[in-house]
N, C-alpha and C positions, 0 to 999 in steps of 0.2 A: 487036952489040958492046956492051961495057959503057959506060955513060955517063960523062961527064967528072966533074970535081970529086971527086977522091980515088978514082976508079974506080967510083963509084956502087955501088948495091946490086942493082938489078933487071936481069936479062938477059932480053930478050924473045925467046922462041922462036917462038911463032906466035899470040900474043894480038893482037886487033885494037885493044885499048885501050893506048895509049901513056901511060906514067907519067913525068912530068917530075922534075927534081931536087928540087922542092919536096915532091913526094909522098914520095920516099925519105928526105929530110931530116926530114919530119914523122914518118915511121915509125920513125926511129932516134934522134932527139934525146933525150938523156938516158934512153935505153932500157936498162935493166939486162939485159934478155934479149939485146939485140944485142951488148952488151959481152962477155957470156959465151959467145956463139955466132957471133961475127963471121966465123969461118972457114967457116961453112955458107953457101954460095951460094944465092941466091934467083932463081928462074926464073919467067917469066910465060908461062902457056899458055892455049890456047883451052879452051872447055867439053868439046869432043870429046877432045882430048888428055889433059885432066884425067881424064876417065872411063876412058880406055884405059890409063893408067899407074898409077892408084891401086890399091894392094893391096886385095883385096875386104874384109878385115877393117877397113880404115881408112875405109870408106864404109858401115859397118853401124852402125845405131843404133835405138833404140826410139822410135817415134813418140809424141808427147805424148798422143794419144788413148788410150793404153794405161795412163795414169797410175792411173785408178781400179782397173783390173785388177791392176796391180802392188801397189797398196795393199791389196787384199783378200788377195793371196797372202802378203804380208809380215805383215799383221795375224794371219793364221792361223799363220804360222811363229813369230812372237814370242809367241804365247799359250803355246806349249809348245816353246821352242827346243831344238834337238838338233844337235849337231855332225854326226851322221850324215845329217841332213837338209839341210845347207848346200848340198851339190853339186846335189841334186835341185832345190832352190829356185832356185838360180842357172841351172840348165838350163831350168827352166820359164819364167823371165823372159827368158832369151836367145832362147827360141823365138818371142818377140814381135818380134824385131829385123827391120828392113827396110833395104834399100839406099836411100841418099839422095845427092843431088848435093853434092860437096864444093867448098868455097871455096878450100881449101888443103890441102896434105898434106906431111908430112915423110917422106922416104924414106931409110932407112939401108942401108948395105951388109950383105948377108947372104951368099948364095952367090957373088954377083957384086959387084964394086966399082964397076961402071958400069951405066948404064941408057940405052937408045936412046930419044930423044924427038924425034919428027918428023924423023928423019934425023941428029940431033945426039947424039953420045956425051957423056953427062953423068956426071962423077964424083960418087960418093956419099960422104958424106951430102949431101942437097940438100933445099931447100924449094921446092915448086911452089905458085904462087898463080894463081888464075883471076880476072883483073880484070873480065871480062864479068859473072861471077856476083856478084862483090862490088859491082859498079855497079848490078846489078839489085836486090840486096838493099838497097843505099843508097836507091834510089828508093822501094821499098815502106816502109822504115823512115822515110824523110823524110816521106812522106804521113801516116804514123801519128803522127809527132812534130810535124808542121807546120813542117818545115825543108826547105830546098832540098837537093837531092841532093848538091851540092857541099859543103855543110856536114856531110854524113853520110859521104861516100865516104872522106875521108882518115882520120877516126877509126876507121871500120870496117876500112880497110886496115891500120892500125896494130894493131888488135885481132886480126885474123886472123894477121898476121905474128907478133905476140907469142905467140899461142896455139901456132903451129907451132914457134916457137923454144923454147917450154917443152918440147915433145916432144923436141926436139934436145937440150936440157939434161938431160932425164930419161934419154935414151939414153946421154949421156956419163957422167953420174954413176953410173949402174947398170952401166956397161961393156957396154951393149947388151941387158941382160936385160929391161928394160921393153918394148923394141921387140919382142924375140923372143916375149914372153909376152902381147902386147897382144890376140891373138885370144881370150884367156880373158876371160869376162864380168866377173869381179871386177876385173881389171887395167884393162879398158876404163873401167869406171865411175870408178875412182880417178883414172886418168890424165886423163880428160877434165875431171873436176872440178878437178884440179890445174892443168891447162893453162888453164882459164878463169879460175881465181883468179890465176894469174900475169899473164894479160892484164889483169885487173881492177886489179892493183897496179902497172901499167906505164903510167899515163896521162901526157899532156903535163904539164909543170909549170905552164903558165899557168892560172890559176884559171878563166877563161872557157872555155878549151878543155877543161879537166878536167870541167866540168859536162856539156858536150855528149857528151864521151867516155863518161861513165857512163850517161847516157841511151841512147846508141846501144848500149852493152854490154848493158844489160838488155833492150832491145827485140830485139836480134839473137838473144840466147840463147833467148828464148821461141819462136823460129821453128826451133829446132834439136832434135835428138833429146833425150830425157830425160837421157841421160848428161851432156850439156853443161850442162843446167840445174840439176843437183844442186849446182853451185858456190854457188848462192845460199844454201844451208843453212849455208855456212861464213863468210859475210860478217861476222857479229858477232864472230867468233873470229880472223879472219885479216885484219886491217885494214892491215897495212903489210908491207913487203918482207922484214923480218927474220922475221916470223912465217911467211910463205909459203916462205921459203927453208928454214926449220926443218922445215916440213911436207914439202917436197921432199926434204930430206936424210933425213928419217925414212922416207919412202916408198921412196926408191931403196936405202937401206941394207937395208930389210926384203926388197926384191926380190932382192938379191944373196945373202940368207941365208935363203931361204924355209924351208929344212928345219932351221934351227937351232932347238933347243927353247927355249921362253920361259923365262927364269930368274926373271922376277918371279912371285911375291913372294919367292922363296927368296933372291935377291941383291938387296937394295934399292938398292945403289950399284954398278952394273956396272963392273968394272975396266978394260974395253977398249972403245974406240969402236965395235967390232963389235957389242957388246951395248948398243946405244942404248936407254935406258929407255922403249921405245915404249908399253908397256901403261899405265904411269902417266900419260904424257902424253896418250894418247888418252882414257883414263878421265876426266881433268880436263877435257879439251876437250869431250867429249860431255856430261859432267855439266853443265858451264856452259851448254851449248846447250839441253839438254832442260829445265833449270831456267827458262830464258828463255821457253820455249814455254808455261809455265804448270804449275799443280799436277798435273794428270793426267799430263802428259808427264814431269814430275819424278819422280812415283811409278813410272811405267813404267821409267824409267832404273834406279832402285834395285832394282826387282823383277825385271827381265828383263835389261836390257843388261849391267849390272855383273857379275851372276853368270856370264853366258855368257863375257864377255871374260876373267874370272879363271880360267875353266876351259879356255881354249884351249891347245892342245898345242904349236904352233909358229907362227912368223911368217906362214906361209901361211894358216893358220886365221884369224889376226888380220886379215889383209888381206881375206879373204872376208867376215868378219862386219862389217868397217868398210864395205865396199862395200854390203852389205845395209842397214846402218844409214843410209848416205847416201841410198839410194833410199827407205827407209821414211820418213826425216825429210822428204824432198822431197814424198812423197805426203801427209804430214801438213799441210804448210804450203800445199799447193795444193788442198786439199779445199774 
């Protein structure tokens, strides 16, 4: 049953880890993701149940040991970038994907509006969390940071919950398009970077807690697939909630209009919100970032990235090149 104190947040289905009211209050206090997705219920499940209910595409990612290989693939691609090669490159990178154990998952309604979880019928959309795995991660991260697992568990729980709420928010804002298209490699890369950035911009307000939260965030991301770690490339550019919400709006708008032809630079001031000026925004964002990486990267942006983006045909092409750019930037800063 749901806990007391306003109905609580967590409904335990079959997890052996019980979360008290302090845990869910810490997870939702001044949380902007909770405010925007409060109607999405959160369930606690065991590792076996988590593995059985997760859609396969939601537990697929690229192990970090393939970072060098991806860097090589993208170095070759960006030496002579071609729109005709984008899908081949994305497919080659996707071939490196492996299944991984999920700490949490957002499940949206598709053909069915409910899902059976350990004998219980759950209405969708819903978020599933695995406290056992979150606790195990907290122990490992705690040893790495020199902190007790209790000091790590609640920040990590908040991070995982905010991450999944970001997927829920993306699903709502795109009218389900981001969830339906998630199995595509370029969507997965952008979506996971976005969800991590949302979690990063959602720390507790207390200064002491915020510091621990950020350390835990960085440590946990390094233990996840590469798609999750690409968010670090955006930290200098997306430092507050307004920036990340703008990015979220830009991404979900493009996902609902993937086949709309890009009007930039023919129409410098789009007359309708549907034609959000995505290309100029992304160009400014990427230019600022590559410039911060140093002169070689700055030159690379002007000689390669900028011409490619200005030659894109529609918003889907733009999303694809943006995903490749995220991955490429990640490999540059981790070499």
